[in-house]
N, C-alpha and C positions, 0 to 999 in steps of 0.2 A: 809606411815609408819603407822604401826600399834602397839599400845600398848595393853598389855593384860589388862583386867579388873580387879577390887580388888577381886572379885569372882574365877576367874582363879587361881591368886595368892595364895589366902587361900586355894584351893584344892590342887594345888601343893605344898605347903608348909605341908599340913598336908600328902599327899600320900607320902613325902620322897622325890621327885624328885625336881629338880635344875630350878628354873625359866629361860627361854631365857635371854640370855644378852640384853642390852638395846640396840637401834639402834645407829649406829655411826653417828655420823653429822660432817660434814665438814665444812660447813659455815652457822653459828648461825643466822646470818643476814637473809639469802635465808631462812633457814628452818622457820622463825619466819614469815617472808612475804606469805611464800607459806600457814601456817598453818591460817593465818588471812585472806587470801584470800579464802580459804576452807571455814572456819567458815560462811564468809559472804555470800558466794553462798549457804551453806545451811539454815541460816536463810531466805536469800530473796528465796529460794525453799519452805520452810514452809509458809511464807506469801502469795505466789503466791497460792498455794495448799489452804488455808483457802479462797483465794479471789475466786478459782473457785468454790470450794464447796457451798460457801456464797457469790454469786455476790453483794449483798447489803450489804454488810459488810462496816464498815466506814474506813476512810484510817488510817493506823496506825503512823501519826504523830500525837503529841501531840499539842492540840489549845495551842498557845503561850498566856501568861499570860499579863493581862491588865498592861500598864505602870503607872507610879505615874502620870503623866500627864493626862492620860485618869481619873483616879479617882476624880483628882482636878476638872476636865472638868464637871464633873456630878455636878447637882443642888443638893444642902443640903438637900432639901426636899424626894429626893429619898433615899436618904442614911438613914434617921430617921426610925426606927422601928414604924410600925402601932400600934397604941395602941389597947386594947380590953377593951370591955365593960363588965366589972365584976358585975354589979348590975342588967341589966337587958339584954335579949337576943335580938340582932338586928333582924329587920325584912328584909326578901329579898324584891325586887322590885317584885317579881312573887308571893309573898305569898297571899291566899287567904284570910285570915284575914286583910290583909293591902288593897286588894282590895275590900273587903267590906267596910272598913272604907271610901276607896275614892269615894264609891257609895254615901253615907251620906255627904261627902264635895261637891259631885258635885250637889246633891239636893239643899244643903244650897247656892252655887253659882247661882244655877238656880233661885232661890228663890229671891236672890238680883237683878240679870239682868232680870228679868219678870216683878217682882212686883214693884222695884222701878221705873223704867221708866214711867209705868203705873199710880203708885200714884203722880208722878212728872206732867204727861201732864193730868190727869183726878181729877175731884173733888172727890177723895175718901178720904179725910181726913176731919173728925169732931169728934166731943167729942163720939160720941157714938162707932165709929169703931177704934178709935187712941189707946185704951189699947190692941185692939186684933192685930193691927199691932206693937206696942211695943214687944209685948209678942212673937210673930214670930221674929223681928229682934234680940230680946235678945237670942233665941233659937240658929240663925244661928250664931250669931257671938261666941258663947260658943263652937257650932261646930268646928269653924276657930282656936279658942284659943286652943282648945285639939290639933288639929290636928298640930299646929305649935309647942307646948310645948311638947307633949307626943310623938306623931307619927314620924315627921319630924328628930328628934334627934336621933333616934333608926334605920335610915334607914341605907342599905348597897348600896352604890353605887360605879360604875367603874371609873376612872380615869388614863389615862395612862395606862391601862392594870394592876392595883393596885386595889384591893377592900378596899375601904374606910369605915370605921365606925365613925360615928359622935360618941364622948363620953363628953358629956356635963357633966358628974358626976364628971371627974375629972379635970375640968377646973374652974377656981376660978370665982367669981362672975364679975369681972372687967371685964375680958376677954369677959365674956358670954354676959355683956351689952352690949359691943362696937361690937361685934359679932352679935348680934340681930339687932342694929340700922342700920347696911349694909344690912340687907334682907328687900327686897320688901315684903314679906308676913307682917312684922311688921307695914309696912306702911297702909296695908289692913284693918287691925282690930284699927287702932287708933279710940279713943269713940269721933269721932267728932258729934255725935247724942248730945252728953250733951250741944251743942251750941242751941238745939230745947231749952233749959231751959231759956238762955237769949232771943231768937228770936223765931218765930212761929216754928210750928212744920213741918216738911217737909222734903222729903226723898232726897234731894239734900245733904244733910250730909253724905249719904250711897255711895255716887259715888264712893269714895275710896276702897270700897267692890269688885269693878270690877277688879282691878288690879290681883286678885289672879285666873285669866283666867288660869293660867299654871296649876292649879289643876283640870280643866276639862278636859284638853287636857291629861294630865298624866292618869288621868281615863279612857279616849278612849282608850290611846294605851294599858294600862294594861287589859283592858276588851277584846280588838281584840285579844291579844297574848295567851288568855285561852281559848275564843271561838273556839266550833268545826266548826261553820259556820259565820265567822266574818263578810260576806258580810252582812247578818241581822242587825247588829248593824251599819255598814256603811251607809245602806240604810236610817236608823231611823236617823242617825246624820243629814245626808244631808236634809233629809226633815223637823228636828229640825230648822235646820240655814235658810231654807226657809219660816218657819213659824214666825221665830225671826225677819227676813227682813221686813214681813208683819206687824207684830205688830210696830217695830220702825215708819214705814211709817202711819200706823194708828194713832199711838201716835203725829206724826208729823203733820197729816191733822185735829186732834181736835184743837192742837195749832193754827195752822194757822186758823180754822174757828172763836176761840174765839178772836184771833188778830183781823179779819176782822169784827167779829159779828157775832151771830150765827143766823140763818134765815134772815140775811140781803140780800142776792143774792141766787140765784138758785144754785150755785155752793157749797157753804160751806153748812155744819152739820146745818140742821133746829131745833134741840134740841128735838127732837120727838124718843120715842124710847129707848132703851139702848146705851148709848153713844158709848160705845167700840164696841158693835157689828155694827153698822151701820158705824163706821169709818173703823173697820177691812173690812167689805164688800167693802167699796170704795178703799183702799189699794189693794184688790183684783182684782177688776175690772182696777184699773188705774195701777198697774204694769206689770199683765200679759196682758194688753193691749185687755182686751175683746171688748172692745168699747159700746155705747150707754151712756157715760158719759152727763152730764151738762157742756154746755160750760162756761170758765172760763171768768169773765166780766173785773176786774180791772186786772193791769198790776202786781200787786203782785200773783194773782188767775195765771194767764199766765206763769208767770215764775216757780211758785210750780209746776202747770201741767206739764210742759216741764222737768223740772228737775226729776219727776215721770217716765215719757216717757225715758228718758236717764237712770235711774237708772234700772227701770225696763228689759231694753234691755241687758245691759251688766250684772246685778247682775243674771237674770233668765237664760241668755245663759251660763253663767259660771256653775250656778247648774244644769242647766241640761247636760250640758258635763259632769260634774262630776258623777251625777248620772248613766249616759251611762257607764261612766268608772268601776262605782263599777258594775255594771250589768253585764258588759260585762267581768270584772274579774271575777265575781261570776260564770259565764258560759262558762269562756274559757275551762275547760277540757272536758265538754259535748258538745262544738263545733269542739274541736278535734277530741273527738269519734266520731260524726255523721261525720264528713268530712273523716276520715278512713273507717268507714264503707260504705259509700257513694262510696270511689274509690274503694275498694275491690270488692264489687257489680257489679261495672260497667266495672272492668276488667272482672270478670266471666263471665259478659253476651258479652262481646267482644269476648271471646275465647270459647262462647257455652258450658261452664261447667253444667254438669246436674244439674237438680233441686234437688235433694236430696242432693248433695254436698251444692249446694249453702245453702239450709234451713240449714244444720249443722254448716256451717260459720256464719250464720246471728245468729243461737243460742248461738254459742261460743261468739260473740261480747256482745251480749245482757246479757249474764250471767257475762262475766267479768266484765263490767260495772257496772251491779247492785251488784253483790259480792263485787267488791275492789275499784270501783269509777275511776279508771284508768284501761288502755291495759298494763301498764309495769311499774312495782313496781321499777326495777331498776333504772327507769329514776328519781325517786324521791331520792332514796337512794343515786346515783352517786352525787348529788348535796350537800349532807351531808359530815362533816367531818369523818376521818378514826374513830375518837374515838365514835361518835355518830354511826355509821353504827355498830360497834362492840357491842357497847351497846342494840341496837335492836335487832341483830342476837343472841347475848346469851341470852337474855330474851325469846326469841321465840324458839329457838331449842336447847339450851345447855343440857337441862334436858333431852332431847331424846337423843342426840348423846352418854350422859354419860352412857345410858343404853345399848348401842348397845355392845355385847360380842367383837364383832371385834376390837374394841376401848377402850376397858378399859385396863388400864395400860399406856397408850399412854400420851406424853406430854400434857399437859392443852392449850398451846400457840397454839399448833398443831392443835387441834380442833378447836380453834377461828379462825383460819386461813382457815380451812374447812368451817365453817360457813358463812364466808363471800364469798365463792366461790358458793353458792347455788342459784339455779335459780327456779323461781316459774312457773310451767306450770299448766294448767287448762285441764283436759280432760271430754269430754263429753259422756253421758251416753251409754254405750256399746262399748267405744274405748278402743283397746288393749293398753295396757302400752307396756309389752313387750309379744313375742311370743316365743313358742319353736323352739330352732334352730338359734335364731338371735344371732348375735355377742353382747356380753354383755359389753358395754362400759360406763354404769353410776349404780349408787346406787341411792334408792329412798325413802323419807321420807314421809309419808302421813301429811299432813295439816289438811286438812279436807274431810270429804267424805268418803268412803270406795271403795278398790277394792277386787275381787274375782279371787281366783286361779281355774281356769277352767280347764277341759278335757274332754276325753271320744268323743264318735262322736258328732259331730256338735259343741262339748264344752258346752254340756249340763249339766254336771257333776262339782258339786260346792264343791271342797275340803276344803277349808277354804275360811273365810272373813277377810280381814284385815281392821281395822278402823285408826282414827286419831293418830297419834303418834307410829305407826309400821314402821318397816324398811324392806325392801326388795331388793335382788340384791347387798348387800355388798359384797360378796364372790366374786363376776365376777371384779370386781376392783383389783383383785391381782392374779386373775387366769391369764395365759401366753395363747397367741393365738396359741399355739404347740400343734398341733394333736387336736384341736378344743375344748380346756380346757375351753375356756370362752365361751360357748355355753350356751344358755338359756334352762333350763329343765322343763319350765311349761308355760302356757299361763297366763296372769294375765288381765283382763281386768277391766274398772271403772263400778263400780254398782253406777249408777246415776252421780252427778257431782261431782268431785274429784279434788282439788287443791293438786299438789305433788312438792315438794321440789326436784331439780336433782344436782348430784353433778358427775361431768364427772370425767373418769379413768386420761386422761391428767391432771386436776387441781390437781388431788391428787398426783400424780407425781411430779407435779412442787413443790407441797409444802414438800414431803418427802425429797426432796433435803438437807431441811434446816433442818431435824432432821433423822440423820442417826440412833441413838437410836431406835425411835419409827419406823423407817422401818424394822428394825429386830425384832420389837416385832410383827409389823403387819405381817410379813413375816412368822413367826413362826405361829402366831395364825391362819393365811391364810390356811397353812397346816393341821393343826387340824382341823378345821370346816371343810375344804374338805374331810379329811377322814372319819368324825363324820357322815357327809350327803351324803356320797358315800352309793351305794345299797349294801345290804348284802352279795350278788356273785359275786360283782366288786371285780377284783384282780389288785393292781397295778404291774407297772414295778417290782418293786424289790420283788415280791412274787414270788419263784420258785416253778416251779410244781415237783411233786414227785409222786412215785409209779405208778399205771396204766395211769394215766393221761399223761404220758410222750407219751405212744403210740398213743394218740388221737381217733377218732373216726374211726370205722370198715368201710370200702369201701363198696358201694353195689355190690350185685353179678353180674357180667358181663351178657351181653345181650346173647352173645352165648350160655352159659350155662343154662340161662333161656331157650332160645329156643329147647337146646338138652334135657334138663332133665323134663321141663313142670311139676315143683314139686308141683303144686297145688293139690287140692283136687281132685280125679279120675284120675289123672295122670299116664304117663308111670311107675312109681315106685309102685303107690297104685295098678295097676292092676298086677303087678308081683310078689305082696306079699313078699319083699323082708325081708330076715331072716336075722340071725345072720351069717349063714355057706355063706352065699353071698360074706360078707366080704373077706373072704380067697379068692374067686375064683377070686375077683376083684383086690385084692392086687397080685395074680401071673401073673394075665392080664397086670397090670401095670409094675410090675417087667419087663417083657419079651419087654415092648416097652420102657423102660427108663432104664438108668443105671446111671443117673445123680448122685452125692453125695448129690448135694443141695435138690434134689428132694426127697431123700431116708431120709436123716435130718427132712425135713418137714411133711413125712410121720409117721416117728417113733415118733416125737413130738405130732401127731395127735391120734397117737395108745394109747399114754401114758395116754391123757387128755380123752380117749374115754370109760371109764370103767362106768362112769355115765351118758352117752349120749346114747340116743336112736339110733339103728342102721341106722336109716333111716338120722339122721343128719350127723354121723361120714360117710355115705357114700357121702352126698353131700359134704361134707368138702374134702374128698378123689378125687374127680371128680373135683373140683375146682382148686386143688392144679396141678392135670394132666393138667388142662386146661391152667392154667397160666404158667407152665412148656413148654408147646408145644408152 
């Protein structure tokens, strides 16, 4: 059943005609059921239609709301609104200012762990140098206090996916005091040095500074995250661990020598020279198991030396293994490059590939590795989330895409999707990117280098040089293969090493399925660009031929007539000296031989056009008509 629309009723009313009567309904219930079924089928058709157009569309079903019991089960901490810091701006963990400050904190921590142990073992405390030690201790303590009170409360950190900001300025003094008591950082800066006023001056009261070891590891992690070559810091850090273990062993050896008595045996330190340097030398030879050490005499010396050997085996083996892992991770990509290149060379040697091709393959491998440090950038980008890949692609090529006339006016999201489909290809000097007559399936964006549009004999003529940021081949993405419309019209070759981004036609069509409006814009602009870039003499199918162009080109003179007439200079006609009266005799002769109406009509037309023509040419025309008639 069909009902007229409101517009049709209005038209009928003003026109004076009576509207058609409403349809007769016999069973209201049946009619309502059928209307409901038809409405449901139409809605289902629209949903399936959208699903076919966009296969990645979400489900039309509404997400069920969270029940009251689910809200109650959530912890109250997650429901609280995160406070904001109103007085000062919080610092991110990756902020360069924060990492610079962590460098100062790490230096203060290293001062404590190196010099406190040395001052505790060796006799470096006396009235002359104590004032310098106190000054350095105060400076390191000030650094730690500033870090705990000023920097740490203003850090942003992630907890359960939420960005947490510590805001001490909105916390009362009582809560702040109890919070600080629970922090290990506060224990590390307790002024236990004041006990030196009651007892003798010693660095043992500063051992609580060692608790701040987290500050050193945090500095190490943050420094690795911003360094371009993080393996350099990893090697330096592992070397520092090795030197510190030797430092602790040197301190322990001096303490053992003092316990046994200096110069009492051949094994202990004899007291000559610089004590720290001599003991450090002994630690190096002992832990690395170089050999040539004096034999221990007493039981204590034997136990100490055995402990040195065991510690040296386990500690140095672990450090050497860690060093191997660091160096292996630093050279993993280069190892993969060498393995790939060696495998390719072995393959070419197996199948006896010409040396010229092998040299070009080696050149491509070496340049690709030197230019980007990897063979395939997509392997690295595939490991990133979509947001990161999109940000990188937009930063590199979005400005170039917006300058392309073909894509101006299209959806910005469509351009972003196209950027994610780009592939990077490196061409060697002299490589042809496209050749004239090839099927066009890609468009190219020049990332670096230059390409030349060449032509002429041996492609020696350079028409134009395209440099970084230029685009070519974009029209072939929209041209149809019918009648060879997507054939390349020029030769383009690389001038030097060229790195190009490639977008394939298949990827573009997959994207345009989700953007029908942009598809219409591209189709319209593609037709306009093809018309504007077509040659001046070219004619499309829509252009109709007019005038004399309908008759086409004049056919060549038949060979029989050429043989009969010999109309070249010095021929039979030239010898006979044909004049105007010869035409009449020839006409009489031809009338006797033929009585065809078609022949006479053609002769009549030729005679009418013979007023401004030479007699010789008219004679030739009449003879040709007669020969054709025969």
